[in-house]
C-alpha positions, 0 to 999 in steps of 0.5 A, spaced: 427 119 589 428 122 595 428 130 598 435 129 601 437 127 594 435 133 590 439 137 595 444 135 592 443 136 585 442 142 586 448 144 590 453 142 583 455 148 579 454 148 572 460 149 567 463 156 567 465 158 560 474 158 561 477 165 557 483 164 555 488 171 555 492 167 549 487 165 544 486 172 540 478 172 538 478 178 534 484 175 530 480 172 522 483 164 519 486 167 514 490 172 516 496 170 518 496 166 512 495 174 507 503 175 513 506 169 511 505 171 503 507 177 505 513 176 508 515 170 503 514 176 497 518 181 501 524 176 501 523 173 493 524 181 491 530 182 495 533 175 492 531 178 486 534 186 487 541 181 490 542 177 484 541 182 478 546 187 483 550 181 483 548 180 474 551 189 474 557 187 478 559 182 475 558 187 468 562 192 470 568 187 473 567 185 466 568 193 462 572 194 467 577 188 464 575 189 457 578 197 459 584 195 462 586 191 457 583 196 452 589 200 455 593 196 456 594 194 448 595 202 446 600 203 452 605 197 449 602 198 441 605 207 442 611 205 446 613 199 439 611 205 434 616 210 439 622 205 438 620 203 431 620 212 430 626 211 434 630 205 429 628 207 423 627 214 424 631 217 418 630 211 413 628 216 408 634 221 409 638 215 408 635 213 401 635 221 400 644 220 401 645 212 398 643 216 392 650 220 392 654 214 394 649 212 387 654 218 384 660 217 386 659 210 384 659 211 376 664 217 377 669 213 380 667 208 375 667 214 370 675 215 371 676 207 372 680 206 365 682 214 362 686 219 367 682 226 366 683 228 371 680 234 370 673 230 369 672 227 375 673 234 378 668 237 374 663 230 376 665 232 383 663 238 384 657 235 380 655 231 386 656 236 392 651 240 388 646 236 387 648 234 395 648 241 398 641 241 393 637 234 396 639 236 403 636 243 402 629 241 398 628 236 402 632 237 409 631 244 410 639 243 410 642 249 408 649 252 407 651 258 409 653 263 405 660 267 409 664 270 405 664 278 404 657 278 410 658 281 415 662 278 421 655 276 426 658 270 432 653 268 433 653 264 425 659 265 424 666 263 429 672 266 428 679 262 428 683 268 425 683 275 424 687 281 420 687 288 420 685 291 413 683 298 410 679 295 405 673 294 410 669 299 414 667 293 419 669 286 422 666 282 414 668 275 414 673 273 408 674 266 409 671 260 410 674 254 413 669 250 414 662 251 413 656 252 416 649 250 416 643 251 418 637 247 420 630 250 418 631 256 422 635 254 428 645 254 427 646 246 427 654 248 425 657 255 425 661 257 420 668 257 422 672 263 418 677 268 419 675 275 419 677 280 417 678 288 421 679 295 420 683 299 419 685 303 427 686 309 425 694 312 425 694 317 430 700 320 427 697 322 421 691 323 425 695 329 428 698 331 422 692 332 419 689 337 426 695 341 424 
């Protein structure tokens, strides 16, 4: 080999190792795989949480709908019971009245073959007493006793008045129409005639003073 050939060979530079800034030489090969697994696990947890919330939401909707249906049914039942109460509320009273009608029918039939007015009158009086007693016993409806009682404008309605020396206070002396009290409330005032105490005679008082 000539001297010139040796010089050219020595001038050829050695290969240099180029560094790539984009290559992370400190990262281990398994780190990227672990990161992907963590992200996948978090995503699955979020999916599970969303599914659980959706199920809970669906369950709550079902409960609300069921409660609403129960409330509607309860309201309809209350309205129906109220209507029935109004419609049939007087059933017991009407049954009592039917019994009295039966008594009237028997009294009428008993006088068809006879003209015994006295017997018929006695039968009617008995039915009337039974009727009043039933109303008092079963319905707390009392008939007022007015004749001889002191006049009370809350209980009595005066249709007539007359002066009388027999009474010192305003007193009921005749009952035109009976009054009734339901429990403790006046259902209908009695229509009555009232005796007024006779006013003193001024001339008599003058003579007595002499």
